[in-house]
C-alpha positions in Angstrom: -40.3 30.8 103.7 -39.8 33.6 106.1 -38.9 33.4 109.8 -39.8 36.2 112.3 -38.9 36.5 115.9 -41.2 38.7 118.0 -39.8 41.0 120.6 -39.6 39.6 124.1 -42.5 40.4 126.3 -43.5 39.6 129.9 -45.4 36.4 130.1 -45.4 35.9 133.9 -48.7 34.1 134.0 -47.7 31.5 131.5 -44.3 31.2 133.3 -45.9 30.5 136.6 -48.3 28.0 135.0 -45.3 26.1 133.7 -43.7 26.2 137.1 -46.9 24.7 138.5 -46.5 21.9 136.1 -43.0 21.5 137.5 -44.3 21.0 140.9 -46.7 18.4 139.6 -43.8 16.1 138.9 -43.9 15.7 135.1 -41.0 13.5 133.9 -38.5 14.2 131.2 -39.2 11.6 128.4 -36.0 11.9 126.5 -33.1 9.9 127.9 -30.1 12.2 128.2 -26.5 11.5 129.1 -26.4 12.7 132.7 -22.7 13.1 133.1 -19.4 12.5 131.5 -16.8 10.8 133.6 -13.7 12.2 131.9 -11.7 14.9 133.8 -10.7 17.7 131.6 -10.5 21.5 131.6 -13.8 22.2 129.8 -16.2 23.8 132.2 -19.7 22.4 131.6 -23.0 23.9 132.8 -25.9 21.9 134.0 -29.2 22.7 132.3 -32.7 21.3 132.7 -35.4 21.4 130.0 -38.8 21.3 131.6 -41.5 19.3 129.8 -42.9 21.6 127.1 -46.6 22.3 127.1 -49.0 23.4 124.4 -52.3 24.4 126.1 -54.0 22.7 123.1 -54.3 18.9 123.3 -54.0 18.3 119.6 -50.6 20.2 119.7 -49.2 18.1 122.5 -47.3 15.8 120.2 -45.7 18.7 118.4 -44.6 20.2 121.8 -43.1 16.8 122.8 -41.2 16.5 119.5 -40.0 20.1 119.8 -38.8 19.4 123.3 -36.9 16.2 122.3 -35.3 17.9 119.2 -34.1 20.9 121.3 -32.6 18.5 123.9 -30.7 16.6 121.2 -29.4 19.8 119.7 -28.1 21.0 123.1 -26.6 17.6 123.9 -24.7 17.7 120.6 -22.8 20.8 121.8 -20.8 18.8 124.2 -20.3 21.6 126.7 -23.5 21.2 128.6 -24.9 18.6 131.0 -28.6 18.0 130.5 -30.4 17.0 133.7 -33.7 15.1 133.3 -36.7 17.1 134.5 -37.9 14.3 136.8 -34.7 14.9 138.8 -35.7 18.6 139.2 -39.2 17.6 140.1 -37.9 15.3 142.8 -35.6 18.0 144.2 -38.6 20.4 144.3 -40.5 17.8 146.4 -37.7 18.1 149.1 -38.0 21.9 149.4 -39.7 22.8 152.7 -43.5 23.1 152.4 -43.5 26.6 153.8 -41.9 27.7 150.5 -45.1 28.0 148.5 -44.1 29.9 145.4 -43.6 27.4 142.5 -40.9 29.7 141.1 -38.9 29.7 144.3 -39.3 25.9 144.7 -37.9 25.5 141.2 -34.9 27.7 142.1 -34.2 25.9 145.4 -34.6 22.5 143.7 -32.3 23.6 140.9 -29.6 24.7 143.3 -29.7 21.3 145.0 -28.9 19.9 141.6 -26.3 22.5 140.7 -28.2 23.9 137.7 -27.3 27.0 135.9 -30.5 27.3 133.9 -34.0 25.9 133.6 -35.6 26.2 130.1 -39.4 26.3 129.8 -41.3 26.1 126.5 -44.8 26.4 125.3 -46.1 25.5 121.8 -48.9 28.0 121.3 -50.3 28.1 117.8 -50.6 26.8 114.2 -52.5 29.4 112.2 -52.8 31.5 109.1 -52.2 35.2 109.2 -52.2 37.8 106.5 -49.4 40.3 106.0 -49.4 43.5 103.9 -46.5 43.8 101.5 -45.6 46.3 98.8 -45.8 50.1 98.7 -48.8 52.1 99.9 -51.6 51.9 97.4 -50.3 48.7 95.7 -50.2 46.4 98.7 -50.9 42.7 98.7 -52.5 41.0 101.7 -50.8 37.7 101.5 -51.6 34.7 103.7 -48.9 32.9 105.6 -49.1 29.7 107.6 -47.1 29.9 110.8 -46.2 27.9 113.9 -45.7 29.8 117.1 -43.9 28.9 120.3 -42.4 30.6 123.4 -39.3 29.9 125.4 -38.2 31.2 128.8 -34.9 30.6 130.6 -34.7 30.8 134.3 -31.3 31.8 135.8 -31.2 29.6 138.9 -28.5 31.6 140.7 -30.2 34.9 140.6 -33.8 33.5 140.5 -34.8 35.6 137.6 -36.1 35.0 134.1 -32.9 35.6 132.2 -34.5 35.8 128.8 -37.8 35.0 127.0 -38.8 35.0 123.3 -41.6 34.2 121.0 -40.9 32.4 117.7 -43.0 32.2 114.6 -41.5 30.7 111.4 -43.9 31.2 108.5 -44.4 30.1 104.9 -46.6 31.8 102.2 -49.8 30.1 101.1 -52.1 30.8 98.2 -55.6 32.0 98.8 -57.2 28.6 98.2 -55.0 26.9 100.8 -55.5 29.7 103.3 -59.3 29.6 102.8 -59.4 25.8 103.3 -57.6 26.1 106.6 -59.9 28.9 107.7 -62.9 26.7 106.9 -61.6 24.1 109.4 -59.3 21.9 107.2 -56.1 21.0 109.0 -52.8 22.2 107.4 -51.2 19.4 105.4 -48.1 17.7 107.1 -46.0 18.8 104.1 -46.9 22.4 104.9 -46.2 22.2 108.6 -43.0 20.0 108.6 -40.7 22.7 107.2 -42.0 25.2 109.7 -41.3 22.8 112.6 -37.8 22.2 111.2 -37.3 25.9 111.1 -38.6 26.2 114.7 -36.2 23.6 115.9 -33.3 25.5 114.2 -34.4 28.9 115.6 -35.0 27.8 119.1 -31.9 25.6 119.4 -29.7 28.6 118.3 -31.5 30.9 120.7 -31.2 28.5 123.6 -27.6 27.6 123.0 -26.6 31.3 122.8 -28.5 32.2 126.0 -27.3 29.3 128.0 -23.7 29.8 126.8 -24.0 33.5 127.9 -25.1 32.5 131.4 -22.4 32.6 134.1 -21.5 29.1 135.4 -22.7 28.5 138.9 -22.5 25.8 141.6 -23.7 25.7 145.2 -22.6 24.6 148.6 -24.6 21.6 149.9 -23.0 20.8 153.2 -20.1 21.9 155.4 -18.1 19.6 157.7 -15.2 21.3 159.5 -13.0 22.9 156.9 -14.5 20.8 154.0 -17.5 21.7 151.9 -19.7 19.4 149.8 -20.5 21.2 146.6 -22.5 20.6 143.4 -19.3 20.2 141.4 -18.7 16.7 140.0 -16.7 15.1 137.3 -19.5 16.0 134.9 -18.6 19.7 135.1 -15.0 19.1 133.8 -13.1 20.7 136.7 -10.2 18.4 137.8 -9.1 17.8 141.4 -7.0 20.7 142.6 -9.0 23.3 140.9 -10.1 26.4 142.8 -13.6 28.0 142.8 -14.9 30.9 144.8 -17.8 30.9 147.3 -19.7 34.1 147.7 -21.3 35.5 150.8 -25.0 35.5 151.0 -26.6 38.7 149.7 -30.1 40.1 149.9 -33.3 38.7 148.5 -35.3 41.4 146.8 -38.9 41.0 145.7 -39.3 42.6 142.3 -42.4 44.6 141.1 -43.5 41.4 139.3 -43.5 39.5 142.6 -40.5 37.4 141.9 -37.5 37.0 144.2 -34.1 38.3 143.1 -31.2 36.6 144.8 -28.1 38.8 145.2 -24.6 37.6 146.1 -22.4 39.4 148.5 -18.6 39.8 148.2 -16.3 36.8 147.8 -16.0 34.8 151.0 -13.7 31.9 150.5 -11.6 29.9 148.1 -12.5 26.3 147.7 -9.9 23.8 146.5 -11.5 20.7 145.0 -10.1 17.6 146.7 -12.4 14.8 145.7 -14.9 14.4 142.8 -17.9 12.1 142.3 -20.0 12.0 139.2 -22.3 14.9 140.4 -20.9 16.3 143.6 -17.5 16.9 145.1 -15.7 17.9 148.3 -13.5 21.0 148.6 -11.1 22.4 151.2 -12.3 25.8 152.6 -9.5 28.4 152.4 -9.4 32.2 153.1 -10.3 34.3 150.1 -7.1 36.3 150.6 -4.1 36.2 152.9 -5.4 39.2 154.9 -8.2 37.1 156.4 -7.1 35.8 159.8 -10.3 33.9 160.7 -11.6 30.9 158.9 -14.4 31.8 156.4 -17.9 31.0 157.6 -19.1 29.0 154.6 -22.6 27.6 154.9 -25.0 25.6 152.7 -26.7 27.5 150.0 -23.9 29.8 149.0 -23.3 30.4 145.3 -20.0 29.2 143.8 -18.4 30.7 140.7 -15.4 29.5 138.7 -12.2 31.5 138.9 
């Protein structure tokens, strides 16, 4: 069996199609552990796996199984909090209707939930391809059965597609098997199962590495006097007394692809966590440095980073 990963390529149309599905309110079918009540020093990121699609009805069960297996693999890491997709869909429904872009609605909904990343997936193909092997003049044109899928990861803080990849694990067939599939016979389960297992392995490793590389982020939800309600709860692992930094609001830049890039400004304030609930907390607003004489003007929507 061989496994190949194709180079990343822009798939904005498919990405927006997935985000349209987000707005439709599809629910996450796998039950995840939403939060961990223990307080420790391990900083956990909140991640949401959108319902994976296939575009081909007969492949929907494979897309669903892939989604569930990827969720289990990420949950097993222990350093992530997996937020069910129906919660993101509900948060998107609360975004003002004048925000029409599905992408921006997903970003704003994700910020309300304190998400670092949203992962979107599409199961695209099960097919036979031939590959040339050997030296010129003595090449074999061997058939390979492959399953193909795509993943995209949305960085909620910046509003960008942080990374995307196409995966196609393959296994060699003989000519009789390849011809039977080309004539309309479905690949045998015993032929497809190892490829699906390899896809699970490839995509779980890719997703874990990309999510782990994403900077942790949280957001200001509300301000009352010198206190800020933030998307930092016991599930993130930060104990009471911890400090985080709120950044001033930067520019929103529309890229050539039409997406919005959210930029942060300079550090604005220190936030000292004073109270923690499972998913949110309250923090005292303090000057970022002793040279600041006036209280920082912290407002809802600001991005928070860990010190």
